[in-house]
C-alpha positions in Angstrom: 26.5 -27.7 -1.7 26.2 -23.9 -3.5 29.8 -23.5 -2.5 30.7 -26.9 -4.1 28.8 -25.3 -7.3 30.7 -22.2 -7.2 34.1 -23.9 -6.9 33.2 -26.3 -9.9 31.7 -23.4 -12.0 34.9 -21.2 -11.6 37.0 -24.7 -12.3 34.9 -25.0 -15.4 35.6 -21.6 -16.5 39.2 -21.9 -15.5 39.5 -25.2 -17.8 37.7 -23.1 -20.6 40.3 -20.6 -20.5 43.0 -23.5 -20.7 41.6 -24.9 -23.7 41.3 -21.4 -25.3 45.1 -21.1 -24.5 46.1 -24.3 -26.1 43.6 -23.8 -29.3 45.5 -20.2 -29.6 48.9 -21.5 -29.3 47.5 -24.4 -32.4 46.8 -21.3 -34.3 50.0 -19.5 -34.0 51.8 -22.6 -35.2 53.1 -24.4 -32.1 54.1 -28.0 -32.7 52.5 -30.9 -30.7 55.8 -30.7 -28.5 55.4 -27.4 -27.6 51.7 -27.8 -26.9 51.9 -30.5 -24.8 54.9 -28.5 -22.6 52.4 -25.8 -22.6 49.5 -27.9 -21.4 51.9 -29.3 -18.6 52.7 -26.0 -17.6 48.4 -24.6 -17.4 47.8 -28.0 -15.4 49.2 -27.2 -12.4 47.7 -23.7 -12.5 44.5 -24.8 -13.2 44.9 -27.1 -10.1 46.3 -24.3 -7.8 43.3 -22.2 -9.0 40.6 -24.4 -7.8 42.5 -25.1 -4.7 43.0 -21.4 -3.9 39.4 -20.8 -4.7 38.3 -23.5 -2.4 40.8 -22.0 0.4 39.5 -18.5 -0.4 36.1 -19.3 0.3 36.8 -20.9 3.6 39.2 -18.3 4.9 37.2 -15.3 3.5 34.1 -16.5 4.7 33.7 -14.1 7.6 36.2 -11.5 6.3 35.0 -8.0 6.1 34.0 -6.5 2.5 37.7 -4.5 2.8 39.6 -7.6 3.7 37.7 -9.5 0.9 38.5 -7.4 -1.8 42.1 -6.9 -0.8 42.8 -10.6 -0.5 41.3 -10.9 -4.1 43.7 -8.3 -5.5 46.8 -9.8 -3.4 46.0 -13.5 -4.9 45.5 -12.2 -8.2 49.2 -10.8 -8.1 50.6 -13.8 -6.1 48.9 -16.3 -9.1 50.5 -14.2 -11.4 54.2 -14.1 -10.1 53.6 -17.9 -9.3 53.2 -18.4 -12.9 56.1 -16.2 -13.8 58.3 -18.4 -11.5 57.2 -21.3 -13.2 58.0 -20.0 -16.5 61.6 -18.7 -15.4 62.4 -22.3 -14.1 61.2 -23.8 -17.0 63.8 -21.6 -19.1 60.8 -20.4 -21.0 61.2 -16.6 -19.6 65.0 -15.1 -19.3 65.8 -14.6 -15.5 66.7 -10.9 -16.2 63.3 -10.5 -17.6 61.5 -12.5 -14.9 63.2 -10.4 -12.0 61.8 -7.0 -13.9 58.3 -8.7 -14.4 58.3 -9.5 -10.8 58.6 -5.9 -9.6 55.9 -5.0 -12.0 53.6 -7.5 -10.6 54.6 -6.6 -7.1 53.8 -2.6 -8.1 50.5 -4.1 -9.8 49.7 -5.9 -6.6 50.0 -2.8 -4.1 48.1 -0.9 -7.1 45.2 -3.3 -7.0 45.0 -3.9 -3.3 44.8 0.4 -2.7 42.2 0.3 -5.4 40.3 -2.6 -3.9 40.6 -1.0 -0.2 39.4 2.3 -1.7 36.2 0.6 -3.3 35.9 -1.3 -0.3 35.8 1.7 2.0 33.1 3.5 -0.1 30.8 0.2 -0.4 31.2 -0.3 3.3 29.9 3.1 4.6 27.1 2.4 2.3 26.6 -0.9 3.9 26.7 0.9 7.3 24.1 3.4 6.1 21.8 0.5 5.0 22.5 -1.2 8.5 21.8 2.1 10.5 18.5 2.7 8.6 17.3 -0.7 9.0 18.0 -0.6 12.6 16.3 3.0 13.2 13.1 1.2 11.2 13.6 -1.8 13.3 13.1 0.5 16.4 10.0 2.0 15.0 11.3 5.5 13.5 9.2 5.1 10.2 10.4 8.8 9.0 13.9 7.1 8.4 15.1 7.4 4.7 18.2 6.1 3.2 18.2 8.2 0.0 20.9 7.8 -2.9 23.7 5.8 -2.1 25.6 6.0 -5.3 27.5 2.6 -4.5 26.4 0.6 -7.7 22.9 -0.6 -9.0 22.6 -3.5 -6.4 23.2 -1.2 -3.1 20.9 1.3 -4.6 18.1 -0.8 -5.5 18.3 -2.4 -1.7 18.3 1.7 -0.3 15.2 2.3 -2.5 13.4 -1.0 -1.7 14.2 0.0 2.2 12.8 3.5 1.5 9.7 2.3 -0.1 9.4 -0.1 2.6 9.9 2.6 5.3 7.0 4.8 3.3 4.2 1.9 3.4 5.1 1.7 6.9 4.8 5.4 8.1 1.3 5.3 5.9 0.5 2.1 8.0 1.2 3.8 11.2 -0.6 7.0 10.3 -3.7 5.0 9.3 -3.4 3.2 12.8 -3.5 6.5 14.4 -6.2 8.0 12.7 -8.3 4.6 13.7 -7.2 5.3 17.2 -8.1 8.9 17.1 -11.7 7.9 15.5 -12.0 5.3 18.4 -11.3 8.0 20.9 -13.6 10.3 19.2 -16.2 7.8 18.9 -16.2 6.8 22.4 -16.3 10.5 23.6 -19.0 11.7 21.1 -21.2 8.8 21.8 -20.7 8.9 25.6 -21.8 12.4 25.5 -25.0 12.2 23.3 -25.9 8.8 24.9 -26.5 10.8 28.2 -29.1 13.3 27.1 -32.0 10.5 26.2 -30.7 8.1 28.7 -31.1 10.5 31.5 -34.2 11.6 30.3 -35.4 8.1 30.1 -34.3 7.3 33.7 -36.0 10.3 35.1 -39.5 9.6 33.4 -39.4 5.7 34.1 -38.5 6.6 37.9 -41.0 9.4 38.2 -43.7 6.7 36.7 -42.3 3.9 38.8 -42.4 6.1 42.0 -45.9 7.2 41.3 -44.7 10.9 41.3 -46.9 11.1 38.3 -50.4 9.3 37.5 -52.5 11.5 35.7 -53.4 10.5 32.0 -52.3 13.6 30.3 -48.8 13.5 32.0 -48.4 10.0 31.3 -49.1 10.6 27.6 -46.7 13.3 27.5 -44.0 11.1 29.2 -44.9 8.4 26.8 -44.2 10.8 24.0 -40.9 12.0 25.5 -40.0 8.3 26.0 -40.5 7.6 22.3 -38.9 10.5 21.4 -35.5 9.3 23.1 -35.9 5.8 22.1 -36.0 7.1 18.3 -32.6 9.2 19.0 -31.3 6.1 20.6 -32.0 3.7 17.7 -31.1 6.6 15.2 -27.7 6.8 16.7 -27.1 3.0 17.1 -28.1 2.3 13.4 -25.5 5.2 12.1 -23.0 3.6 14.3 -23.6 0.2 12.9 -23.7 1.2 9.5 -20.5 2.9 9.8 -18.6 0.2 11.3 -19.7 -2.0 8.1 -18.5 0.7 6.0 -15.1 1.0 8.0 -14.6 -2.9 7.5 -15.6 -3.1 3.9 -18.5 -5.1 4.6 -20.3 -3.8 1.8 -21.6 -6.6 -0.4 -22.2 -6.4 -4.1 -26.0 -5.5 -4.2 -28.5 -7.7 -6.1 -31.0 -5.6 -5.7 -32.5 -2.0 -7.3 -34.9 0.6 -6.4 -36.3 3.4 -8.1 -35.2 7.2 -7.6 -39.0 8.0 -7.2 -39.4 5.7 -4.1 -36.1 6.4 -2.5 -36.6 10.1 -2.6 -40.2 9.6 -1.4 -39.2 7.4 1.2 -36.5 9.9 2.5 -38.8 12.8 2.5 -41.1 11.0 4.5 -38.8 10.8 7.5 -38.6 14.8 7.7 -42.3 15.9 6.4 -43.4 16.0 10.2 -40.4 18.1 11.3 -40.7 20.4 8.4 -44.4 20.7 8.7 -43.9 21.6 12.5 -40.9 24.3 11.8 -43.2 25.7 8.8 -40.6 24.5 6.2 -41.4 24.3 2.5 -40.0 21.1 1.5 -40.0 20.3 -2.5 -38.7 17.5 -4.6 -38.1 18.0 -8.2 -36.8 15.2 -10.1 -36.8 16.4 -13.5 -38.1 13.1 -15.2 -35.4 11.0 -13.3 -38.3 9.0 -11.3 -37.8 5.5 -13.1 -33.8 5.9 -12.7 -32.5 2.4 -11.3 -30.3 3.3 -8.1 -29.1 1.6 -4.7 -31.4 1.4 -2.0 -28.8 2.4 0.3 -29.3 6.0 -1.4 -32.5 6.4 0.8 -30.2 6.9 3.9 -28.0 9.3 2.0 -30.7 11.6 1.0 -32.3 11.1 4.5 -29.3 12.2 6.1 -28.8 15.2 4.0 -32.7 16.2 4.2 -32.5 15.9 8.3 -29.4 18.2 8.2 -31.1 20.7 6.1 -34.3 20.8 8.1 -32.3 20.8 11.3 -30.2 23.8 10.5 -32.9 25.7 8.6 -35.1 28.4 10.5 -38.5 28.7 10.2 -40.4 29.8 7.2 -37.2 28.7 5.0 -37.1 26.0 2.2 -35.6 22.9 1.6 -35.3 21.3 -1.8 -34.0 18.0 -3.3 -33.4 18.0 -7.0 -32.4 15.4 -9.4 -31.1 15.4 -13.1 -29.0 13.2 -15.6 -25.8 14.5 -16.8 -22.4 13.2 -18.7 -21.2 12.6 -15.3 -24.3 10.2 -14.3 -27.1 11.0 -11.6 -26.8 13.8 -9.9 -28.7 14.7 -6.7 -28.8 18.1 -4.8 -30.3 19.2 -1.6 -30.4 22.9 -1.4 -31.7 24.5 2.1 -32.1 28.2 3.1 -30.8 27.7 6.5 -27.9 29.3 8.5 -25.2 28.2 6.2 -21.6 27.0 7.0 -18.7 29.1 8.0 -15.8 28.5 5.3 -13.3 27.3 8.0 -15.6 24.3 8.6 -16.9 23.8 5.3 -14.1 21.1 4.5 -14.9 19.3 7.6 -18.4 18.8 7.7 -17.9 15.2 6.4 -15.5 14.1 9.2 -17.1 11.6 11.7 -18.4 13.7 15.0 -17.3 16.8 13.6 -20.2 19.8 14.6 -19.9 23.5 13.2 -20.8 24.5 16.8 -19.7 22.3 19.4 -22.4 24.6 21.8 -25.2 22.9 20.1 -26.7 20.0 21.2 -29.0 18.0 19.3 -29.8 14.1 18.4 -27.2 12.0 17.0 -23.5 12.0 17.1 -22.4 14.0 14.2 -22.5 10.9 12.0 -25.1 11.7 9.5 -23.0 13.4 6.9 -19.9 11.2 7.4 -22.0 8.1 6.9 -23.8 9.9 3.7 -20.3 10.5 2.7 -19.1 6.8 3.1 -22.1 5.4 1.5 -21.5 7.6 -1.8 -18.1 6.8 -2.1 -18.7 3.1 -1.7 -21.0 3.3 -4.7 -18.6 4.9 -6.7 -19.8 8.5 -6.4 -18.6 11.8 -5.1 -20.4 14.4 -2.7 -19.5 18.2 -2.2 -20.7 20.9 0.0 -21.2 24.2 -0.9 -22.2 27.1 1.5 -22.4 31.0 2.2 -23.1 31.9 5.9 -26.6 33.1 6.5 -27.9 32.5 2.9 -28.1 28.3 2.9 -26.1 25.3 2.2 -26.1 23.3 -0.9 -25.0 19.5 -1.0 -24.4 17.7 -4.5 -24.1 14.0 -4.8 -22.7 12.9 -8.3 -23.3 8.8 -9.0 -22.0 6.9 -11.8 -24.7 5.9 -14.6 -26.3 2.5 -13.7 
């Protein structure tokens, strides 16, 4: 159907040209007889134009770009010569003049064919580059880029579109590789960190089951150790579950709000015992922000920061949590006088499973700071770390005003 529409459109354009020719003849003073004679000459040419277009569409449907453009140039020249022959036979053009014009038309045809072949050669090379680029992309070479072709706006637009698609594909593949690396790290880290509490639980359960221990003091000590191991496992599973929710984008719009004072008190309560056992000074100074509305998820952020600070602060040190309002919103800071973080590790402390000292074995799988960062960013805020080795660390959280 589209082919016939093309032929009809071309025929309509040719008809408009024929009518325009007759009008021009009338304007220059041709009498009705001359106009009729001119129309009789144009009518066969118009018919042959439509026929030539129909034949060319069939014959050139599978032709290359070079063949097609050369054929167009030849058809134009042949049509001009045919019109000239008709005019000569009608005695409108002198025979000598007609011969001269035929020679000139033949020269024009040769020049047109040459120009068409040169242009088609340039276009063909550009199309070949596009085809090669598409083939390499299809084979998985996402780094393939076609670049500027200089072959006209249409082909240049196609090249830019393919390059943009390749760039998006490369980013998607990189994200997929990152996810796969994270998955492997998850399996490795969790497998390693599950061994200690599980081995401890297994040994104590077997000792009790086999009657190796049965005196009340030892049983109480075993029960305490088992409770501690279970707490480690529960904390690890909770971190993994919440991190998976954040990664999957499953944070729903919150419908409840909490007071900052209550959030901080809840987070501090989880580390008070550990801080007391180490002789640490644990201070909270909220500077009048106690009634500020905030997300209940902030409890987990502050708790993870405090746990990290208490764990890495030696005995008789101090851990402070401060809050204040600023032009940027609500700012929370956790400061400790602990061992600090080496400059080379400072940029990586928020990566999942990262530990500044791989030889140090502690509870958890290195997810606390990563989880805190994910929650803060999900709430539209930012978190940053500053540290000086042997002098302590400072973690600052900025949240937009509610």
